[in-house]
MOPAC internal coordinates of N, CA, C and O (Angstrom, degrees):
PM7 1SCF
backbone

  N    0.0000 0     0.00 0     0.00 0    0    0    0
  C    1.4513 1     0.00 0     0.00 0    1    0    0
  C    1.5308 1   110.91 1     0.00 0    2    1    0
  O    1.2310 1   120.91 1   138.88 1    3    2    1
  N    1.3260 1   115.86 1   -41.12 1    3    2    1
  C    1.4668 1   119.29 1   179.37 1    5    3    2
  C    1.5302 1   110.21 1   -64.71 1    6    5    3
  O    1.2310 1   120.32 1   136.81 1    7    6    5
  N    1.3255 1   116.99 1   -43.19 1    7    6    5
  C    1.4588 1   121.27 1  -179.72 1    9    7    6
  C    1.5489 1   110.18 1   -62.37 1   10    9    7
  O    1.2310 1   120.45 1   142.04 1   11   10    9
  N    1.3336 1   116.74 1   -37.96 1   11   10    9
  C    1.4563 1   120.21 1   177.70 1   13   11   10
  C    1.5374 1   110.63 1   -64.07 1   14   13   11
  O    1.2310 1   121.56 1   139.30 1   15   14   13
  N    1.3432 1   114.61 1   -40.70 1   15   14   13
  C    1.4600 1   119.01 1  -179.75 1   17   15   14
  C    1.5351 1   110.78 1   -65.44 1   18   17   15
  O    1.2310 1   120.30 1   137.49 1   19   18   17
  N    1.3252 1   117.03 1   -42.51 1   19   18   17
  C    1.4664 1   121.87 1   177.93 1   21   19   18
  C    1.5411 1   110.72 1   -62.20 1   22   21   19
  O    1.2310 1   120.80 1   136.43 1   23   22   21
  N    1.3347 1   116.08 1   -43.57 1   23   22   21
  C    1.4594 1   120.82 1   179.07 1   25   23   22
  C    1.5385 1   109.94 1   -62.84 1   26   25   23
  O    1.2310 1   120.71 1   135.78 1   27   26   25
  N    1.3427 1   116.24 1   -44.22 1   27   26   25
  C    1.4654 1   120.82 1   179.83 1   29   27   26
  C    1.5407 1   109.75 1   -63.74 1   30   29   27
  O    1.2310 1   120.31 1   139.14 1   31   30   29
  N    1.3155 1   117.02 1   -40.86 1   31   30   29
  C    1.4701 1   121.50 1   178.83 1   33   31   30
  C    1.5400 1   109.56 1   -61.55 1   34   33   31
  O    1.2310 1   120.19 1   134.57 1   35   34   33
  N    1.3260 1   117.24 1   -45.43 1   35   34   33
  C    1.4484 1   121.79 1   179.93 1   37   35   34
  C    1.5450 1   111.32 1   -62.48 1   38   37   35
  O    1.2310 1   120.88 1   139.56 1   39   38   37
  N    1.3309 1   115.93 1   -40.44 1   39   38   37
  C    1.4483 1   120.35 1   178.41 1   41   39   38
  C    1.5356 1   110.84 1   -67.19 1   42   41   39
  O    1.2310 1   120.61 1   140.84 1   43   42   41
  N    1.3152 1   116.45 1   -39.16 1   43   42   41
  C    1.4696 1   120.18 1   177.19 1   45   43   42
  C    1.5193 1   110.74 1   -63.43 1   46   45   43
  O    1.2310 1   119.88 1   139.66 1   47   46   45
  N    1.3392 1   117.84 1   -40.34 1   47   46   45
  C    1.4665 1   120.95 1   177.85 1   49   47   46
  C    1.5336 1   110.06 1   -65.25 1   50   49   47
  O    1.2310 1   120.41 1   140.99 1   51   50   49
  N    1.3387 1   116.83 1   -39.01 1   51   50   49
  C    1.4495 1   120.00 1   178.35 1   53   51   50
  C    1.5192 1   111.05 1   -65.24 1   54   53   51
  O    1.2310 1   120.31 1   138.54 1   55   54   53
  N    1.3133 1   117.01 1   -41.46 1   55   54   53
  C    1.4633 1   121.91 1   177.42 1   57   55   54
  C    1.5102 1   111.00 1   -63.03 1   58   57   55
  O    1.2310 1   120.98 1   137.49 1   59   58   57
  N    1.3409 1   115.73 1   -42.51 1   59   58   57
  C    1.4622 1   121.04 1   178.78 1   61   59   58
  C    1.5224 1   110.75 1   -61.21 1   62   61   59
  O    1.2310 1   120.84 1   136.79 1   63   62   61
  N    1.3115 1   116.00 1   -43.21 1   63   62   61
  C    1.4677 1   121.04 1   178.48 1   65   63   62
  C    1.5408 1   111.21 1   -62.18 1   66   65   63
  O    1.2310 1   120.83 1   137.78 1   67   66   65
  N    1.3183 1   116.02 1   -42.22 1   67   66   65
  C    1.4788 1   120.84 1   177.83 1   69   67   66
  C    1.5281 1   110.85 1   -62.32 1   70   69   67
  O    1.2310 1   120.96 1   136.61 1   71   70   69
  N    1.3434 1   115.77 1   -43.39 1   71   70   69
  C    1.4597 1   120.43 1  -179.56 1   73   71   70
  C    1.5524 1   109.59 1   -63.55 1   74   73   71
  O    1.2310 1   120.25 1   137.60 1   75   74   73
  N    1.3380 1   117.13 1   -42.40 1   75   74   73
  C    1.4558 1   120.02 1   178.73 1   77   75   74
  C    1.5282 1   110.61 1   -63.62 1   78   77   75
  O    1.2310 1   120.19 1   139.31 1   79   78   77
  N    1.3368 1   117.23 1   -40.69 1   79   78   77
  C    1.4580 1   121.01 1   177.73 1   81   79   78
  C    1.5321 1   111.46 1   -63.88 1   82   81   79
  O    1.2310 1   120.33 1   140.55 1   83   82   81
  N    1.3193 1   116.97 1   -39.45 1   83   82   81
  C    1.4597 1   122.04 1   177.70 1   85   83   82
  C    1.5364 1   109.84 1   -62.63 1   86   85   83
  O    1.2310 1   120.86 1   137.67 1   87   86   85
  N    1.3360 1   115.96 1   -42.33 1   87   86   85
  C    1.4664 1   120.60 1   178.09 1   89   87   86
  C    1.5217 1   111.14 1   -62.84 1   90   89   87
  O    1.2310 1   120.98 1   136.48 1   91   90   89
  N    1.3267 1   115.73 1   -43.52 1   91   90   89
  C    1.4382 1   121.38 1   179.43 1   93   91   90
  C    1.5531 1   110.93 1   -62.90 1   94   93   91
  O    1.2310 1   121.22 1   135.62 1   95   94   93
  N    1.3155 1   115.27 1   -44.38 1   95   94   93
  C    1.4688 1   120.00 1   179.16 1   97   95   94
  C    1.5333 1   109.87 1   -65.16 1   98   97   95
  O    1.2310 1   120.43 1   140.57 1   99   98   97
  N    1.3283 1   116.78 1   -39.43 1   99   98   97
  C    1.4483 1   120.30 1   178.49 1  101   99   98
  C    1.5250 1   111.86 1   -61.88 1  102  101   99
  O    1.2310 1   120.84 1   136.88 1  103  102  101
  N    1.3499 1   116.01 1   -43.12 1  103  102  101
  C    1.4683 1   120.54 1   178.17 1  105  103  102
  C    1.5320 1   110.83 1   -64.60 1  106  105  103
  O    1.2310 1   120.61 1   141.02 1  107  106  105
  N    1.3352 1   116.43 1   -38.98 1  107  106  105
  C    1.4591 1   120.89 1   177.89 1  109  107  106
  C    1.5051 1   110.93 1   -63.96 1  110  109  107
  O    1.2310 1   120.05 1   139.29 1  111  110  109
  N    1.3208 1   117.51 1   -40.71 1  111  110  109
  C    1.4717 1   122.13 1   177.72 1  113  111  110
  C    1.5362 1   109.82 1   -62.88 1  114  113  111
  O    1.2310 1   120.62 1   137.33 1  115  114  113
  N    1.3545 1   116.42 1   -42.67 1  115  114  113
  C    1.4514 1   120.20 1   178.23 1  117  115  114
  C    1.5333 1   110.63 1   -61.37 1  118  117  115
  O    1.2310 1   120.56 1   136.03 1  119  118  117
  N    1.3395 1   116.53 1   -43.97 1  119  118  117
  C    1.4596 1   121.15 1  -179.89 1  121  119  118
  C    1.5355 1   110.50 1   -62.75 1  122  121  119
  O    1.2310 1   120.64 1   135.60 1  123  122  121
  N    1.3330 1   116.39 1   -44.40 1  123  122  121
  C    1.4639 1   119.78 1   179.67 1  125  123  122
  C    1.5241 1   111.86 1   -66.17 1  126  125  123
  O    1.2310 1   120.89 1   142.32 1  127  126  125
  N    1.3347 1   115.90 1   -37.68 1  127  126  125
  C    1.4759 1   119.45 1   176.83 1  129  127  126
  C    1.5243 1   109.68 1   -62.47 1  130  129  127
  O    1.2310 1   120.03 1   138.03 1  131  130  129
  N    1.3225 1   117.55 1   -41.97 1  131  130  129
  C    1.4694 1   121.84 1   178.20 1  133  131  130
  C    1.5269 1   109.75 1   -62.50 1  134  133  131
  O    1.2310 1   120.30 1   136.31 1  135  134  133
  N    1.3203 1   117.03 1   -43.69 1  135  134  133
  C    1.4668 1   120.65 1   178.97 1  137  135  134
  C    1.5163 1   111.90 1   -61.78 1  138  137  135
  O    1.2310 1   121.05 1   137.94 1  139  138  137
  N    1.3218 1   115.60 1   -42.06 1  139  138  137
  C    1.4678 1   120.30 1   178.59 1  141  139  138
  C    1.5251 1   109.62 1   -62.35 1  142  141  139
  O    1.2310 1   119.91 1   137.93 1  143  142  141
  N    1.3095 1   117.78 1   -42.07 1  143  142  141
  C    1.4636 1   121.96 1   179.17 1  145  143  142
  C    1.5270 1   110.56 1   -62.67 1  146  145  143
  O    1.2310 1   120.86 1   136.04 1  147  146  145
  N    1.3343 1   115.96 1   -43.96 1  147  146  145
  C    1.4883 1   119.98 1   179.53 1  149  147  146
  C    1.5208 1   110.44 1   -62.68 1  150  149  147
  O    1.2310 1   120.36 1   133.73 1  151  150  149
  N    1.3470 1   116.91 1   -46.27 1  151  150  149
  C    1.4531 1   121.23 1   179.74 1  153  151  150
  C    1.5351 1   111.02 1   -62.71 1  154  153  151
  O    1.2310 1   120.81 1   140.43 1  155  154  153
  N    1.3090 1   116.06 1   -39.57 1  155  154  153
  C    1.4542 1   120.62 1   178.54 1  157  155  154
  C    1.5393 1   109.86 1   -63.40 1  158  157  155
  O    1.2310 1   121.01 1   137.11 1  159  158  157
  N    1.3268 1   115.68 1   -42.89 1  159  158  157
  C    1.4569 1   121.49 1   178.76 1  161  159  158
  C    1.5502 1   109.41 1   -61.42 1  162  161  159
  O    1.2310 1   120.99 1   134.05 1  163  162  161
  N    1.3426 1   115.70 1   -45.95 1  163  162  161
  C    1.4493 1   119.99 1   179.25 1  165  163  162
  C    1.5182 1   112.25 1   -59.40 1  166  165  163
  O    1.2310 1   121.08 1   137.30 1  167  166  165
  N    1.3202 1   115.54 1   -42.70 1  167  166  165
  C    1.4829 1   120.47 1   178.39 1  169  167  166
  C    1.5281 1   110.44 1   -61.62 1  170  169  167
  O    1.2310 1   120.79 1   138.67 1  171  170  169
  N    1.3222 1   116.09 1   -41.33 1  171  170  169
  C    1.4763 1   120.40 1   178.68 1  173  171  170
  C    1.5229 1   111.11 1   -64.85 1  174  173  171
  O    1.2310 1   120.81 1   140.13 1  175  174  173
  N    1.3503 1   116.07 1   -39.87 1  175  174  173
  C    1.4650 1   119.45 1   178.22 1  177  175  174
  C    1.5121 1   111.24 1   -64.31 1  178  177  175
  O    1.2310 1   120.39 1   140.07 1  179  178  177
  N    1.3370 1   116.85 1   -39.93 1  179  178  177
  C    1.4449 1   119.86 1   179.40 1  181  179  178
  C    1.5317 1   110.39 1   -64.47 1  182  181  179
  O    1.2310 1   120.76 1   136.11 1  183  182  181
  N    1.3276 1   116.15 1   -43.89 1  183  182  181
  C    1.4665 1   119.04 1   178.77 1  185  183  182
  C    1.5335 1   110.20 1   -63.29 1  186  185  183
  O    1.2310 1   119.96 1   140.71 1  187  186  185
  N    1.3101 1   117.68 1   -39.29 1  187  186  185
  C    1.4551 1   120.46 1   179.67 1  189  187  186
  C    1.5130 1   110.28 1   -63.84 1  190  189  187
  O    1.2310 1   119.87 1   137.23 1  191  190  189
  N    1.3249 1   117.85 1   -42.77 1  191  190  189
  C    1.4666 1   120.70 1   178.39 1  193  191  190
  C    1.5306 1   110.76 1   -62.19 1  194  193  191
  O    1.2310 1   120.32 1   139.46 1  195  194  193
  N    1.3213 1   117.00 1   -40.54 1  195  194  193
  C    1.4638 1   120.81 1   178.14 1  197  195  194
  C    1.5317 1   110.42 1   -63.39 1  198  197  195
  O    1.2310 1   120.31 1   137.78 1  199  198  197
  N    1.3043 1   117.01 1   -42.22 1  199  198  197
  C    1.4759 1   121.83 1   178.83 1  201  199  198
  C    1.5283 1   110.38 1   -63.39 1  202  201  199
  O    1.2310 1   120.82 1   136.81 1  203  202  201
  N    1.3406 1   116.04 1   -43.19 1  203  202  201
  C    1.4688 1   119.66 1   179.56 1  205  203  202
  C    1.5139 1   111.02 1   -63.09 1  206  205  203
  O    1.2310 1   120.31 1   139.43 1  207  206  205
  N    1.3212 1   117.02 1   -40.57 1  207  206  205
  C    1.4610 1   121.53 1   177.39 1  209  207  206
  C    1.5353 1   109.80 1   -61.66 1  210  209  207
  O    1.2310 1   120.21 1   134.22 1  211  210  209
  N    1.3183 1   117.20 1   -45.78 1  211  210  209
  C    1.4493 1   120.99 1   178.80 1  213  211  210
  C    1.5405 1   111.46 1   -61.81 1  214  213  211
  O    1.2310 1   120.47 1   137.13 1  215  214  213
  N    1.3260 1   116.71 1   -42.87 1  215  214  213
  C    1.4693 1   120.21 1   179.80 1  217  215  214
  C    1.5196 1   110.47 1   -63.00 1  218  217  215
  O    1.2310 1   120.13 1   136.83 1  219  218  217
  N    1.3395 1   117.36 1   -43.17 1  219  218  217
  C    1.4631 1   120.21 1   178.22 1  221  219  218
  C    1.5256 1   111.20 1   -62.78 1  222  221  219
  O    1.2310 1   120.24 1   140.74 1  223  222  221
  N    1.3091 1   117.14 1   -39.26 1  223  222  221
  C    1.4674 1   120.64 1   177.98 1  225  223  222
  C    1.5364 1   110.57 1   -64.03 1  226  225  223
  O    1.2310 1   120.42 1   137.24 1  227  226  225
  N    1.3185 1   116.80 1   -42.76 1  227  226  225
  C    1.4750 1   121.09 1   178.33 1  229  227  226
  C    1.5209 1   110.45 1   -63.01 1  230  229  227
  O    1.2310 1   120.18 1   139.57 1  231  230  229
  N    1.3264 1   117.26 1   -40.43 1  231  230  229
  C    1.4768 1   120.81 1   178.56 1  233  231  230
  C    1.5107 1   109.88 1   -61.60 1  234  233  231
  O    1.2310 1   120.69 1   134.75 1  235  234  233
  N    1.3205 1   116.29 1   -45.25 1  235  234  233
  C    1.4681 1   120.39 1   179.28 1  237  235  234
  C    1.5334 1   110.02 1   -61.34 1  238  237  235
  O    1.2310 1   120.26 1   134.98 1  239  238  237
  N    1.3013 1   117.11 1   -45.02 1  239  238  237
  C    1.4595 1   120.55 1   178.55 1  241  239  238
  C    1.5229 1   111.48 1   -61.73 1  242  241  239
  O    1.2310 1   120.50 1   139.42 1  243  242  241
  N    1.3296 1   116.65 1   -40.58 1  243  242  241
  C    1.4678 1   121.08 1   177.85 1  245  243  242
  C    1.5213 1   111.20 1   -62.80 1  246  245  243
  O    1.2310 1   120.40 1   137.74 1  247  246  245
  N    1.3388 1   116.83 1   -42.26 1  247  246  245
  C    1.4545 1   120.24 1   179.58 1  249  247  246
  C    1.5377 1   110.32 1   -64.06 1  250  249  247
  O    1.2310 1   120.94 1   139.00 1  251  250  249
  N    1.3390 1   115.81 1   -41.00 1  251  250  249
  C    1.4714 1   119.59 1   178.44 1  253  251  250
  C    1.5170 1   110.25 1   -63.52 1  254  253  251
  O    1.2310 1   120.17 1   135.73 1  255  254  253
  N    1.3220 1   117.29 1   -44.27 1  255  254  253
  C    1.4635 1   120.67 1   179.58 1  257  255  254
  C    1.5354 1   110.75 1   -64.00 1  258  257  255
  O    1.2310 1   120.75 1   139.52 1  259  258  257
  N    1.3218 1   116.18 1   -40.48 1  259  258  257
  C    1.4598 1   120.52 1   179.68 1  261  259  258
  C    1.5265 1   110.42 1   -62.27 1  262  261  259
  O    1.2310 1   120.11 1   136.70 1  263  262  261
  N    1.3289 1   117.40 1   -43.30 1  263  262  261
  C    1.4781 1   121.11 1   178.60 1  265  263  262
  C    1.5118 1   110.59 1   -64.52 1  266  265  263
  O    1.2310 1   120.41 1   137.10 1  267  266  265
  N    1.3155 1   116.82 1   -42.90 1  267  266  265
  C    1.4683 1   120.48 1   178.27 1  269  267  266
  C    1.5137 1   111.17 1   -61.72 1  270  269  267
  O    1.2310 1   120.69 1   141.02 1  271  270  269
  N    1.3080 1   116.29 1   -38.98 1  271  270  269
  C    1.4688 1   121.41 1   179.48 1  273  271  270
  C    1.5247 1   110.09 1   -64.85 1  274  273  271
  O    1.2310 1   120.84 1   137.52 1  275  274  273
  N    1.3434 1   115.99 1   -42.48 1  275  274  273
  C    1.4447 1   120.47 1   179.72 1  277  275  274
  C    1.5293 1   111.34 1   -63.79 1  278  277  275
  O    1.2310 1   120.59 1   141.89 1  279  278  277
  N    1.3239 1   116.48 1   -38.11 1  279  278  277
  C    1.4674 1   121.26 1   179.25 1  281  279  278
  C    1.5278 1   108.76 1   -66.58 1  282  281  279
  O    1.2310 1   120.10 1   137.74 1  283  282  281
  N    1.3016 1   117.41 1   -42.26 1  283  282  281
  C    1.4674 1   120.86 1  -178.53 1  285  283  282
  C    1.5502 1   111.53 1   -68.78 1  286  285  283
  O    1.2310 1   120.23 1   149.42 1  287  286  285
  N    1.3214 1   117.17 1   -30.58 1  287  286  285
  C    1.4679 1   121.93 1  -178.71 1  289  287  286
  C    1.5247 1   112.66 1   -77.16 1  290  289  287
  O    1.2310 1   120.07 1   166.85 1  291  290  289
  N    1.3368 1   117.46 1   -13.15 1  291  290  289
  C    1.4923 1   120.40 1  -177.32 1  293  291  290
  C    1.4965 1   111.65 1   -79.77 1  294  293  291
  O    1.2310 1   120.10 1   180.00 1  295  294  293

């Protein structure tokens, strides 16, 4: 009976350790998922800034072309 109790206690400790490891892994997965989301957001922000720069450049080019056209039409 004592040996059975010791064996059961050891198995319970092993199960507890596995549960703690699962919790730790789950938290690590959550942290990595958050990091991926942040990096993805940063990449989107960088692309948006590049697009805005391109749009502003196109606007300036359009204004220059419009002025040149007005000068030629006079």
